mmCIF file of the N, C-alpha and C atoms, coordinates in Angstrom:
data_MODEL
# 
_entry.id   MODEL 
# 
loop_
_atom_site.group_PDB 
_atom_site.id 
_atom_site.type_symbol 
_atom_site.label_atom_id 
_atom_site.label_alt_id 
_atom_site.label_comp_id 
_atom_site.label_asym_id 
_atom_site.label_entity_id 
_atom_site.label_seq_id 
_atom_site.pdbx_PDB_ins_code 
_atom_site.Cartn_x 
_atom_site.Cartn_y 
_atom_site.Cartn_z 
_atom_site.occupancy 
_atom_site.B_iso_or_equiv 
_atom_site.pdbx_formal_charge 
_atom_site.auth_seq_id 
_atom_site.auth_comp_id 
_atom_site.auth_asym_id 
_atom_site.auth_atom_id 
_atom_site.pdbx_PDB_model_num 
ATOM 1   N N  . MET A 1 1  ? 20.083  -26.817 -1.851 1.00 0.00 ? 1  MET A N  1 
ATOM 2   C CA . MET A 1 1  ? 19.196  -26.602 -0.725 1.00 0.00 ? 1  MET A CA 1 
ATOM 3   C C  . MET A 1 1  ? 18.497  -27.915 -0.380 1.00 0.00 ? 1  MET A C  1 
ATOM 4   N N  . THR A 1 2  ? 18.464  -28.214 0.897  1.00 0.00 ? 2  THR A N  1 
ATOM 5   C CA . THR A 1 2  ? 17.804  -29.447 1.325  1.00 0.00 ? 2  THR A CA 1 
ATOM 6   C C  . THR A 1 2  ? 16.316  -29.186 1.535  1.00 0.00 ? 2  THR A C  1 
ATOM 7   N N  . VAL A 1 3  ? 15.592  -30.264 1.693  1.00 0.00 ? 3  VAL A N  1 
ATOM 8   C CA . VAL A 1 3  ? 14.147  -30.163 1.917  1.00 0.00 ? 3  VAL A CA 1 
ATOM 9   C C  . VAL A 1 3  ? 13.863  -29.394 3.206  1.00 0.00 ? 3  VAL A C  1 
ATOM 10  N N  . THR A 1 4  ? 14.660  -29.621 4.229  1.00 0.00 ? 4  THR A N  1 
ATOM 11  C CA . THR A 1 4  ? 14.466  -28.930 5.506  1.00 0.00 ? 4  THR A CA 1 
ATOM 12  C C  . THR A 1 4  ? 14.644  -27.425 5.349  1.00 0.00 ? 4  THR A C  1 
ATOM 13  N N  . GLU A 1 5  ? 15.666  -27.025 4.597  1.00 0.00 ? 5  GLU A N  1 
ATOM 14  C CA . GLU A 1 5  ? 15.896  -25.597 4.385  1.00 0.00 ? 5  GLU A CA 1 
ATOM 15  C C  . GLU A 1 5  ? 14.762  -24.960 3.592  1.00 0.00 ? 5  GLU A C  1 
ATOM 16  N N  . ILE A 1 6  ? 14.245  -25.685 2.615  1.00 0.00 ? 6  ILE A N  1 
ATOM 17  C CA . ILE A 1 6  ? 13.117  -25.176 1.825  1.00 0.00 ? 6  ILE A CA 1 
ATOM 18  C C  . ILE A 1 6  ? 11.890  -25.008 2.707  1.00 0.00 ? 6  ILE A C  1 
ATOM 19  N N  . LEU A 1 7  ? 11.613  -25.996 3.559  1.00 0.00 ? 7  LEU A N  1 
ATOM 20  C CA . LEU A 1 7  ? 10.457  -25.905 4.455  1.00 0.00 ? 7  LEU A CA 1 
ATOM 21  C C  . LEU A 1 7  ? 10.608  -24.750 5.444  1.00 0.00 ? 7  LEU A C  1 
ATOM 22  N N  . ILE A 1 8  ? 11.805  -24.562 5.971  1.00 0.00 ? 8  ILE A N  1 
ATOM 23  C CA . ILE A 1 8  ? 12.037  -23.456 6.903  1.00 0.00 ? 8  ILE A CA 1 
ATOM 24  C C  . ILE A 1 8  ? 11.845  -22.119 6.189  1.00 0.00 ? 8  ILE A C  1 
ATOM 25  N N  . THR A 1 9  ? 12.349  -22.016 4.961  1.00 0.00 ? 9  THR A N  1 
ATOM 26  C CA . THR A 1 9  ? 12.187  -20.786 4.183  1.00 0.00 ? 9  THR A CA 1 
ATOM 27  C C  . THR A 1 9  ? 10.716  -20.510 3.897  1.00 0.00 ? 9  THR A C  1 
ATOM 28  N N  . LEU A 1 10 ? 9.975   -21.530 3.491  1.00 0.00 ? 10 LEU A N  1 
ATOM 29  C CA . LEU A 1 10 ? 8.539   -21.361 3.221  1.00 0.00 ? 10 LEU A CA 1 
ATOM 30  C C  . LEU A 1 10 ? 7.783   -20.977 4.491  1.00 0.00 ? 10 LEU A C  1 
ATOM 31  N N  . GLY A 1 11 ? 8.139   -21.593 5.604  1.00 0.00 ? 11 GLY A N  1 
ATOM 32  C CA . GLY A 1 11 ? 7.502   -21.235 6.873  1.00 0.00 ? 11 GLY A CA 1 
ATOM 33  C C  . GLY A 1 11 ? 7.791   -19.800 7.262  1.00 0.00 ? 11 GLY A C  1 
ATOM 34  N N  . ALA A 1 12 ? 9.036   -19.368 7.070  1.00 0.00 ? 12 ALA A N  1 
ATOM 35  C CA . ALA A 1 12 ? 9.400   -17.984 7.392  1.00 0.00 ? 12 ALA A CA 1 
ATOM 36  C C  . ALA A 1 12 ? 8.657   -16.999 6.499  1.00 0.00 ? 12 ALA A C  1 
ATOM 37  N N  . ILE A 1 13 ? 8.503   -17.337 5.221  1.00 0.00 ? 13 ILE A N  1 
ATOM 38  C CA . ILE A 1 13 ? 7.760   -16.468 4.303  1.00 0.00 ? 13 ILE A CA 1 
ATOM 39  C C  . ILE A 1 13 ? 6.298   -16.394 4.717  1.00 0.00 ? 13 ILE A C  1 
ATOM 40  N N  . ALA A 1 14 ? 5.707   -17.527 5.080  1.00 0.00 ? 14 ALA A N  1 
ATOM 41  C CA . ALA A 1 14 ? 4.300   -17.541 5.499  1.00 0.00 ? 14 ALA A CA 1 
ATOM 42  C C  . ALA A 1 14 ? 4.098   -16.718 6.762  1.00 0.00 ? 14 ALA A C  1 
ATOM 43  N N  . ILE A 1 15 ? 4.971   -16.883 7.739  1.00 0.00 ? 15 ILE A N  1 
ATOM 44  C CA . ILE A 1 15 ? 4.849   -16.122 8.987  1.00 0.00 ? 15 ILE A CA 1 
ATOM 45  C C  . ILE A 1 15 ? 5.054   -14.636 8.724  1.00 0.00 ? 15 ILE A C  1 
ATOM 46  N N  . SER A 1 16 ? 6.021   -14.291 7.883  1.00 0.00 ? 16 SER A N  1 
ATOM 47  C CA . SER A 1 16 ? 6.258   -12.885 7.550  1.00 0.00 ? 16 SER A CA 1 
ATOM 48  C C  . SER A 1 16 ? 5.038   -12.275 6.870  1.00 0.00 ? 16 SER A C  1 
ATOM 49  N N  . GLY A 1 17 ? 4.409   -13.041 5.986  1.00 0.00 ? 17 GLY A N  1 
ATOM 50  C CA . GLY A 1 17 ? 3.199   -12.555 5.320  1.00 0.00 ? 17 GLY A CA 1 
ATOM 51  C C  . GLY A 1 17 ? 2.065   -12.318 6.296  1.00 0.00 ? 17 GLY A C  1 
ATOM 52  N N  . LEU A 1 18 ? 1.892   -13.233 7.242  1.00 0.00 ? 18 LEU A N  1 
ATOM 53  C CA . LEU A 1 18 ? 0.836   -13.067 8.241  1.00 0.00 ? 18 LEU A CA 1 
ATOM 54  C C  . LEU A 1 18 ? 1.096   -11.859 9.138  1.00 0.00 ? 18 LEU A C  1 
ATOM 55  N N  . VAL A 1 19 ? 2.344   -11.678 9.544  1.00 0.00 ? 19 VAL A N  1 
ATOM 56  C CA . VAL A 1 19 ? 2.687   -10.527 10.386 1.00 0.00 ? 19 VAL A CA 1 
ATOM 57  C C  . VAL A 1 19 ? 2.470   -9.230  9.614  1.00 0.00 ? 19 VAL A C  1 
ATOM 58  N N  . LEU A 1 20 ? 2.859   -9.196  8.342  1.00 0.00 ? 20 LEU A N  1 
ATOM 59  C CA . LEU A 1 20 ? 2.653   -7.999  7.527  1.00 0.00 ? 20 LEU A CA 1 
ATOM 60  C C  . LEU A 1 20 ? 1.165   -7.703  7.364  1.00 0.00 ? 20 LEU A C  1 
ATOM 61  N N  . HIS A 1 21 ? 0.367   -8.738  7.120  1.00 0.00 ? 21 HIS A N  1 
ATOM 62  C CA . HIS A 1 21 ? -1.083  -8.559  6.992  1.00 0.00 ? 21 HIS A CA 1 
ATOM 63  C C  . HIS A 1 21 ? -1.669  -8.004  8.284  1.00 0.00 ? 21 HIS A C  1 
ATOM 64  N N  . TRP A 1 22 ? -1.258  -8.537  9.421  1.00 0.00 ? 22 TRP A N  1 
ATOM 65  C CA . TRP A 1 22 ? -1.734  -8.049  10.721 1.00 0.00 ? 22 TRP A CA 1 
ATOM 66  C C  . TRP A 1 22 ? -1.316  -6.601  10.930 1.00 0.00 ? 22 TRP A C  1 
ATOM 67  N N  . LEU A 1 23 ? -0.081  -6.268  10.587 1.00 0.00 ? 23 LEU A N  1 
ATOM 68  C CA . LEU A 1 23 ? 0.416   -4.907  10.766 1.00 0.00 ? 23 LEU A CA 1 
ATOM 69  C C  . LEU A 1 23 ? -0.362  -3.908  9.919  1.00 0.00 ? 23 LEU A C  1 
ATOM 70  N N  . ILE A 1 24 ? -0.687  -4.282  8.702  1.00 0.00 ? 24 ILE A N  1 
ATOM 71  C CA . ILE A 1 24 ? -1.473  -3.401  7.835  1.00 0.00 ? 24 ILE A CA 1 
ATOM 72  C C  . ILE A 1 24 ? -2.866  -3.194  8.412  1.00 0.00 ? 24 ILE A C  1 
ATOM 73  N N  . ARG A 1 25 ? -3.492  -4.245  8.927  1.00 0.00 ? 25 ARG A N  1 
ATOM 74  C CA . ARG A 1 25 ? -4.826  -4.109  9.528  1.00 0.00 ? 25 ARG A CA 1 
ATOM 75  C C  . ARG A 1 25 ? -4.791  -3.199  10.745 1.00 0.00 ? 25 ARG A C  1 
ATOM 76  N N  . VAL A 1 26 ? -3.783  -3.355  11.602 1.00 0.00 ? 26 VAL A N  1 
ATOM 77  C CA . VAL A 1 26 ? -3.659  -2.508  12.792 1.00 0.00 ? 26 VAL A CA 1 
ATOM 78  C C  . VAL A 1 26 ? -3.452  -1.058  12.378 1.00 0.00 ? 26 VAL A C  1 
ATOM 79  N N  . LEU A 1 27 ? -2.632  -0.827  11.369 1.00 0.00 ? 27 LEU A N  1 
ATOM 80  C CA . LEU A 1 27 ? -2.371  0.528   10.898 1.00 0.00 ? 27 LEU A CA 1 
ATOM 81  C C  . LEU A 1 27 ? -3.636  1.174   10.341 1.00 0.00 ? 27 LEU A C  1 
ATOM 82  N N  . LYS A 1 28 ? -4.435  0.412   9.587  1.00 0.00 ? 28 LYS A N  1 
ATOM 83  C CA . LYS A 1 28 ? -5.688  0.941   9.051  1.00 0.00 ? 28 LYS A CA 1 
ATOM 84  C C  . LYS A 1 28 ? -6.637  1.355   10.174 1.00 0.00 ? 28 LYS A C  1 
ATOM 85  N N  . VAL A 1 29 ? -6.782  0.499   11.169 1.00 0.00 ? 29 VAL A N  1 
ATOM 86  C CA . VAL A 1 29 ? -7.680  0.799   12.286 1.00 0.00 ? 29 VAL A CA 1 
ATOM 87  C C  . VAL A 1 29 ? -7.179  2.015   13.059 1.00 0.00 ? 29 VAL A C  1 
ATOM 88  N N  . THR A 1 30 ? -5.876  2.105   13.281 1.00 0.00 ? 30 THR A N  1 
ATOM 89  C CA . THR A 1 30 ? -5.303  3.220   14.026 1.00 0.00 ? 30 THR A CA 1 
ATOM 90  C C  . THR A 1 30 ? -5.522  4.536   13.297 1.00 0.00 ? 30 THR A C  1 
ATOM 91  N N  . VAL A 1 31 ? -5.265  4.560   12.006 1.00 0.00 ? 31 VAL A N  1 
ATOM 92  C CA . VAL A 1 31 ? -5.455  5.784   11.224 1.00 0.00 ? 31 VAL A CA 1 
ATOM 93  C C  . VAL A 1 31 ? -6.929  6.160   11.195 1.00 0.00 ? 31 VAL A C  1 
ATOM 94  N N  . GLY A 1 32 ? -7.802  5.188   11.024 1.00 0.00 ? 32 GLY A N  1 
ATOM 95  C CA . GLY A 1 32 ? -9.238  5.473   11.015 1.00 0.00 ? 32 GLY A CA 1 
ATOM 96  C C  . GLY A 1 32 ? -9.717  6.060   12.327 1.00 0.00 ? 32 GLY A C  1 
ATOM 97  N N  . THR A 1 33 ? -9.250  5.502   13.433 1.00 0.00 ? 33 THR A N  1 
ATOM 98  C CA . THR A 1 33 ? -9.632  6.017   14.748 1.00 0.00 ? 33 THR A CA 1 
ATOM 99  C C  . THR A 1 33 ? -9.094  7.423   14.961 1.00 0.00 ? 33 THR A C  1 
ATOM 100 N N  . ALA A 1 34 ? -7.857  7.662   14.574 1.00 0.00 ? 34 ALA A N  1 
ATOM 101 C CA . ALA A 1 34 ? -7.270  9.000   14.722 1.00 0.00 ? 34 ALA A CA 1 
ATOM 102 C C  . ALA A 1 34 ? -8.037  10.028  13.899 1.00 0.00 ? 34 ALA A C  1 
ATOM 103 N N  . LEU A 1 35 ? -8.449  9.665   12.699 1.00 0.00 ? 35 LEU A N  1 
ATOM 104 C CA . LEU A 1 35 ? -9.224  10.592  11.870 1.00 0.00 ? 35 LEU A CA 1 
ATOM 105 C C  . LEU A 1 35 ? -10.597 10.873  12.473 1.00 0.00 ? 35 LEU A C  1 
ATOM 106 N N  . ARG A 1 36 ? -11.228 9.861   13.038 1.00 0.00 ? 36 ARG A N  1 
ATOM 107 C CA . ARG A 1 36 ? -12.531 10.082  13.676 1.00 0.00 ? 36 ARG A CA 1 
ATOM 108 C C  . ARG A 1 36 ? -12.410 11.010  14.881 1.00 0.00 ? 36 ARG A C  1 
ATOM 109 N N  . ILE A 1 37 ? -11.381 10.804  15.691 1.00 0.00 ? 37 ILE A N  1 
ATOM 110 C CA . ILE A 1 37 ? -11.165 11.670  16.853 1.00 0.00 ? 37 ILE A CA 1 
ATOM 111 C C  . ILE A 1 37 ? -10.903 13.097  16.398 1.00 0.00 ? 37 ILE A C  1 
ATOM 112 N N  . ALA A 1 38 ? -10.070 13.264  15.374 1.00 0.00 ? 38 ALA A N  1 
ATOM 113 C CA . ALA A 1 38 ? -9.778  14.603  14.857 1.00 0.00 ? 38 ALA A CA 1 
ATOM 114 C C  . ALA A 1 38 ? -11.042 15.267  14.324 1.00 0.00 ? 38 ALA A C  1 
ATOM 115 N N  . LEU A 1 39 ? -11.902 14.512  13.658 1.00 0.00 ? 39 LEU A N  1 
ATOM 116 C CA . LEU A 1 39 ? -13.146 15.070  13.135 1.00 0.00 ? 39 LEU A CA 1 
ATOM 117 C C  . LEU A 1 39 ? -14.070 15.507  14.268 1.00 0.00 ? 39 LEU A C  1 
ATOM 118 N N  . ILE A 1 40 ? -14.189 14.697  15.303 1.00 0.00 ? 40 ILE A N  1 
ATOM 119 C CA . ILE A 1 40 ? -15.038 15.054  16.446 1.00 0.00 ? 40 ILE A CA 1 
ATOM 120 C C  . ILE A 1 40 ? -14.519 16.313  17.124 1.00 0.00 ? 40 ILE A C  1 
ATOM 121 N N  . VAL A 1 41 ? -13.210 16.390  17.346 1.00 0.00 ? 41 VAL A N  1 
ATOM 122 C CA . VAL A 1 41 ? -12.627 17.576  17.984 1.00 0.00 ? 41 VAL A CA 1 
ATOM 123 C C  . VAL A 1 41 ? -12.850 18.800  17.105 1.00 0.00 ? 41 VAL A C  1 
ATOM 124 N N  . PHE A 1 42 ? -12.663 18.652  15.800 1.00 0.00 ? 42 PHE A N  1 
ATOM 125 C CA . PHE A 1 42 ? -12.872 19.770  14.880 1.00 0.00 ? 42 PHE A CA 1 
ATOM 126 C C  . PHE A 1 42 ? -14.319 20.245  14.897 1.00 0.00 ? 42 PHE A C  1 
ATOM 127 N N  . LEU A 1 43 ? -15.265 19.306  14.864 1.00 0.00 ? 43 LEU A N  1 
ATOM 128 C CA . LEU A 1 43 ? -16.680 19.691  14.865 1.00 0.00 ? 43 LEU A CA 1 
ATOM 129 C C  . LEU A 1 43 ? -17.085 20.347  16.185 1.00 0.00 ? 43 LEU A C  1 
ATOM 130 N N  . LEU A 1 44 ? -16.575 19.851  17.307 1.00 0.00 ? 44 LEU A N  1 
ATOM 131 C CA . LEU A 1 44 ? -16.867 20.490  18.592 1.00 0.00 ? 44 LEU A CA 1 
ATOM 132 C C  . LEU A 1 44 ? -16.312 21.909  18.633 1.00 0.00 ? 44 LEU A C  1 
ATOM 133 N N  . GLN A 1 45 ? -15.129 22.104  18.073 1.00 0.00 ? 45 GLN A N  1 
ATOM 134 C CA . GLN A 1 45 ? -14.529 23.436  18.018 1.00 0.00 ? 45 GLN A CA 1 
ATOM 135 C C  . GLN A 1 45 ? -15.344 24.343  17.104 1.00 0.00 ? 45 GLN A C  1 
ATOM 136 N N  . LEU A 1 46 ? -15.736 23.831  15.963 1.00 0.00 ? 46 LEU A N  1 
ATOM 137 C CA . LEU A 1 46 ? -16.435 24.635  14.962 1.00 0.00 ? 46 LEU A CA 1 
ATOM 138 C C  . LEU A 1 46 ? -17.831 25.041  15.421 1.00 0.00 ? 46 LEU A C  1 
ATOM 139 N N  . PHE A 1 47 ? -18.604 24.097  15.939 1.00 0.00 ? 47 PHE A N  1 
ATOM 140 C CA . PHE A 1 47 ? -20.000 24.375  16.252 1.00 0.00 ? 47 PHE A CA 1 
ATOM 141 C C  . PHE A 1 47 ? -20.237 24.871  17.674 1.00 0.00 ? 47 PHE A C  1 
ATOM 142 N N  . PHE A 1 48 ? -19.411 24.457  18.621 1.00 0.00 ? 48 PHE A N  1 
ATOM 143 C CA . PHE A 1 48 ? -19.662 24.807  20.013 1.00 0.00 ? 48 PHE A CA 1 
ATOM 144 C C  . PHE A 1 48 ? -18.540 25.606  20.658 1.00 0.00 ? 48 PHE A C  1 
ATOM 145 N N  . GLY A 1 49 ? -17.439 25.802  19.981 1.00 0.00 ? 49 GLY A N  1 
ATOM 146 C CA . GLY A 1 49 ? -16.322 26.546  20.546 1.00 0.00 ? 49 GLY A CA 1 
ATOM 147 C C  . GLY A 1 49 ? -15.577 25.801  21.642 1.00 0.00 ? 49 GLY A C  1 
ATOM 148 N N  . ILE A 1 50 ? -15.722 24.488  21.670 1.00 0.00 ? 50 ILE A N  1 
ATOM 149 C CA . ILE A 1 50 ? -15.049 23.671  22.682 1.00 0.00 ? 50 ILE A CA 1 
ATOM 150 C C  . ILE A 1 50 ? -13.727 23.196  22.087 1.00 0.00 ? 50 ILE A C  1 
ATOM 151 N N  . GLY A 1 51 ? -12.625 23.618  22.692 1.00 0.00 ? 51 GLY A N  1 
ATOM 152 C CA . GLY A 1 51 ? -11.309 23.283  22.168 1.00 0.00 ? 51 GLY A CA 1 
ATOM 153 C C  . GLY A 1 51 ? -10.747 21.999  22.745 1.00 0.00 ? 51 GLY A C  1 
ATOM 154 N N  . PRO A 1 52 ? -9.629  21.557  22.200 1.00 0.00 ? 52 PRO A N  1 
ATOM 155 C CA . PRO A 1 52 ? -8.995  20.323  22.670 1.00 0.00 ? 52 PRO A CA 1 
ATOM 156 C C  . PRO A 1 52 ? -8.577  20.387  24.134 1.00 0.00 ? 52 PRO A C  1 
ATOM 157 N N  . ASP A 1 53 ? -8.169  21.569  24.597 1.00 0.00 ? 53 ASP A N  1 
ATOM 158 C CA . ASP A 1 53 ? -7.758  21.689  26.001 1.00 0.00 ? 53 ASP A CA 1 
ATOM 159 C C  . ASP A 1 53 ? -8.929  21.451  26.940 1.00 0.00 ? 53 ASP A C  1 
ATOM 160 N N  . ARG A 1 54 ? -10.084 21.958  26.569 1.00 0.00 ? 54 ARG A N  1 
ATOM 161 C CA . ARG A 1 54 ? -11.288 21.750  27.387 1.00 0.00 ? 54 ARG A CA 1 
ATOM 162 C C  . ARG A 1 54 ? -11.698 20.278  27.396 1.00 0.00 ? 54 ARG A C  1 
ATOM 163 N N  . LEU A 1 55 ? -11.594 19.629  26.245 1.00 0.00 ? 55 LEU A N  1 
ATOM 164 C CA . LEU A 1 55 ? -11.904 18.200  26.171 1.00 0.00 ? 55 LEU A CA 1 
ATOM 165 C C  . LEU A 1 55 ? -10.945 17.391  27.035 1.00 0.00 ? 55 LEU A C  1 
ATOM 166 N N  . TRP A 1 56 ? -9.659  17.753  27.010 1.00 0.00 ? 56 TRP A N  1 
ATOM 167 C CA . TRP A 1 56 ? -8.659  17.035  27.795 1.00 0.00 ? 56 TRP A CA 1 
ATOM 168 C C  . TRP A 1 56 ? -8.932  17.190  29.286 1.00 0.00 ? 56 TRP A C  1 
ATOM 169 N N  . GLU A 1 57 ? -9.273  18.413  29.711 1.00 0.00 ? 57 GLU A N  1 
ATOM 170 C CA . GLU A 1 57 ? -9.600  18.641  31.124 1.00 0.00 ? 57 GLU A CA 1 
ATOM 171 C C  . GLU A 1 57 ? -10.798 17.798  31.545 1.00 0.00 ? 57 GLU A C  1 
ATOM 172 N N  . GLN A 1 58 ? -11.818 17.747  30.701 1.00 0.00 ? 58 GLN A N  1 
ATOM 173 C CA . GLN A 1 58 ? -13.015 16.980  31.026 1.00 0.00 ? 58 GLN A CA 1 
ATOM 174 C C  . GLN A 1 58 ? -12.713 15.484  31.084 1.00 0.00 ? 58 GLN A C  1 
ATOM 175 N N  . ALA A 1 59 ? -11.878 15.003  30.172 1.00 0.00 ? 59 ALA A N  1 
ATOM 176 C CA . ALA A 1 59 ? -11.507 13.582  30.184 1.00 0.00 ? 59 ALA A CA 1 
ATOM 177 C C  . ALA A 1 59 ? -10.735 13.242  31.453 1.00 0.00 ? 59 ALA A C  1 
ATOM 178 N N  . GLN A 1 60 ? -9.830  14.119  31.873 1.00 0.00 ? 60 GLN A N  1 
ATOM 179 C CA . GLN A 1 60 ? -9.087  13.878  33.109 1.00 0.00 ? 60 GLN A CA 1 
ATOM 180 C C  . GLN A 1 60 ? -10.032 13.864  34.308 1.00 0.00 ? 60 GLN A C  1 
ATOM 181 N N  . PHE A 1 61 ? -10.985 14.785  34.336 1.00 0.00 ? 61 PHE A N  1 
ATOM 182 C CA . PHE A 1 61 ? -11.950 14.831  35.430 1.00 0.00 ? 61 PHE A CA 1 
ATOM 183 C C  . PHE A 1 61 ? -12.795 13.559  35.453 1.00 0.00 ? 61 PHE A C  1 
ATOM 184 N N  . LEU A 1 62 ? -13.240 13.134  34.276 1.00 0.00 ? 62 LEU A N  1 
ATOM 185 C CA . LEU A 1 62 ? -14.063 11.928  34.181 1.00 0.00 ? 62 LEU A CA 1 
ATOM 186 C C  . LEU A 1 62 ? -13.319 10.714  34.721 1.00 0.00 ? 62 LEU A C  1 
ATOM 187 N N  . TRP A 1 63 ? -12.060 10.533  34.310 1.00 0.00 ? 63 TRP A N  1 
ATOM 188 C CA . TRP A 1 63 ? -11.299 9.373   34.764 1.00 0.00 ? 63 TRP A CA 1 
ATOM 189 C C  . TRP A 1 63 ? -10.956 9.458   36.241 1.00 0.00 ? 63 TRP A C  1 
ATOM 190 N N  . SER A 1 64 ? -10.777 10.665  36.766 1.00 0.00 ? 64 SER A N  1 
ATOM 191 C CA . SER A 1 64 ? -10.532 10.774  38.208 1.00 0.00 ? 64 SER A CA 1 
ATOM 192 C C  . SER A 1 64 ? -11.786 10.394  38.989 1.00 0.00 ? 64 SER A C  1 
ATOM 193 N N  . GLN A 1 65 ? -12.955 10.731  38.455 1.00 0.00 ? 65 GLN A N  1 
ATOM 194 C CA . GLN A 1 65 ? -14.201 10.334  39.097 1.00 0.00 ? 65 GLN A CA 1 
ATOM 195 C C  . GLN A 1 65 ? -14.382 8.820   39.050 1.00 0.00 ? 65 GLN A C  1 
ATOM 196 N N  . VAL A 1 66 ? -14.087 8.221   37.920 1.00 0.00 ? 66 VAL A N  1 
ATOM 197 C CA . VAL A 1 66 ? -14.189 6.763   37.794 1.00 0.00 ? 66 VAL A CA 1 
ATOM 198 C C  . VAL A 1 66 ? -13.224 6.094   38.763 1.00 0.00 ? 66 VAL A C  1 
ATOM 199 N N  . ALA A 1 67 ? -11.997 6.606   38.848 1.00 0.00 ? 67 ALA A N  1 
ATOM 200 C CA . ALA A 1 67 ? -10.987 6.015   39.728 1.00 0.00 ? 67 ALA A CA 1 
ATOM 201 C C  . ALA A 1 67 ? -11.375 6.145   41.191 1.00 0.00 ? 67 ALA A C  1 
ATOM 202 N N  . SER A 1 68 ? -12.122 7.183   41.540 1.00 0.00 ? 68 SER A N  1 
ATOM 203 C CA . SER A 1 68 ? -12.500 7.357   42.943 1.00 0.00 ? 68 SER A CA 1 
ATOM 204 C C  . SER A 1 68 ? -13.496 6.291   43.402 1.00 0.00 ? 68 SER A C  1 
ATOM 205 N N  . TYR A 1 69 ? -14.207 5.673   42.472 1.00 0.00 ? 69 TYR A N  1 
ATOM 206 C CA . TYR A 1 69 ? -15.163 4.626   42.825 1.00 0.00 ? 69 TYR A CA 1 
ATOM 207 C C  . TYR A 1 69 ? -14.537 3.236   42.870 1.00 0.00 ? 69 TYR A C  1 
ATOM 208 N N  . LEU A 1 70 ? -13.324 3.103   42.368 1.00 0.00 ? 70 LEU A N  1 
ATOM 209 C CA . LEU A 1 70 ? -12.662 1.802   42.369 1.00 0.00 ? 70 LEU A CA 1 
ATOM 210 C C  . LEU A 1 70 ? -12.010 1.547   43.715 1.00 0.00 ? 70 LEU A C  1 
ATOM 211 N N  . PRO A 1 71 ? -12.031 0.306   44.170 1.00 0.00 ? 71 PRO A N  1 
ATOM 212 C CA . PRO A 1 71 ? -11.381 0.014   45.451 1.00 0.00 ? 71 PRO A CA 1 
ATOM 213 C C  . PRO A 1 71 ? -9.864  0.127   45.323 1.00 0.00 ? 71 PRO A C  1 
ATOM 214 N N  . MET A 1 72 ? -9.249  0.656   46.354 1.00 0.00 ? 72 MET A N  1 
ATOM 215 C CA . MET A 1 72 ? -7.798  0.785   46.373 1.00 0.00 ? 72 MET A CA 1 
ATOM 216 C C  . MET A 1 72 ? -7.196  -0.544  46.826 1.00 0.00 ? 72 MET A C  1 
ATOM 217 N N  . PRO A 1 73 ? -6.221  -1.067  46.100 1.00 0.00 ? 73 PRO A N  1 
ATOM 218 C CA . PRO A 1 73 ? -5.603  -2.327  46.528 1.00 0.00 ? 73 PRO A CA 1 
ATOM 219 C C  . PRO A 1 73 ? -4.761  -2.104  47.779 1.00 0.00 ? 73 PRO A C  1 
ATOM 220 N N  . SER A 1 74 ? -4.854  -3.041  48.684 1.00 0.00 ? 74 SER A N  1 
ATOM 221 C CA . SER A 1 74 ? -4.055  -2.922  49.904 1.00 0.00 ? 74 SER A CA 1 
ATOM 222 C C  . SER A 1 74 ? -2.744  -3.666  49.707 1.00 0.00 ? 74 SER A C  1 
ATOM 223 N N  . LEU A 1 75 ? -1.676  -3.038  50.151 1.00 0.00 ? 75 LEU A N  1 
ATOM 224 C CA . LEU A 1 75 ? -0.359  -3.647  50.039 1.00 0.00 ? 75 LEU A CA 1 
ATOM 225 C C  . LEU A 1 75 ? -0.157  -4.621  51.190 1.00 0.00 ? 75 LEU A C  1 
ATOM 226 N N  . PRO A 1 76 ? 0.504   -5.720  50.933 1.00 0.00 ? 76 PRO A N  1 
ATOM 227 C CA . PRO A 1 76 ? 0.755   -6.673  52.027 1.00 0.00 ? 76 PRO A CA 1 
ATOM 228 C C  . PRO A 1 76 ? 1.713   -6.054  53.049 1.00 0.00 ? 76 PRO A C  1 
ATOM 229 N N  . SER A 1 77 ? 1.406   -6.277  54.290 1.00 0.00 ? 77 SER A N  1 
ATOM 230 C CA . SER A 1 77 ? 2.264   -5.725  55.344 1.00 0.00 ? 77 SER A CA 1 
ATOM 231 C C  . SER A 1 77 ? 3.452   -6.652  55.574 1.00 0.00 ? 77 SER A C  1 
ATOM 232 N N  . SER A 1 78 ? 4.603   -6.053  55.795 1.00 0.00 ? 78 SER A N  1 
ATOM 233 C CA . SER A 1 78 ? 5.807   -6.852  56.055 1.00 0.00 ? 78 SER A CA 1 
ATOM 234 C C  . SER A 1 78 ? 6.103   -6.825  57.548 1.00 0.00 ? 78 SER A C  1 
ATOM 235 N N  . GLN A 1 79 ? 5.807   -7.923  58.194 1.00 0.00 ? 79 GLN A N  1 
ATOM 236 C CA . GLN A 1 79 ? 6.015   -7.986  59.650 1.00 0.00 ? 79 GLN A CA 1 
ATOM 237 C C  . GLN A 1 79 ? 7.087   -8.969  59.990 1.00 0.00 ? 79 GLN A C  1 
# 
């Protein structure tokens, strides 16, 4: 093995390690967020009788209201 091949191998190992570390961090955050959302939905169902379908309807309504306040982009006219 030449010095160049060793350096390329070491660089590939370092990059692979960094990507794996990043992937593990993203996975931890994703699982944590999913568990928090599930806990909130469960507690709303348990204490107030509000189910996931009702939450989804309200979220859709909220975003439609937000979207109604945003300016609509105008398309360029082709003349």
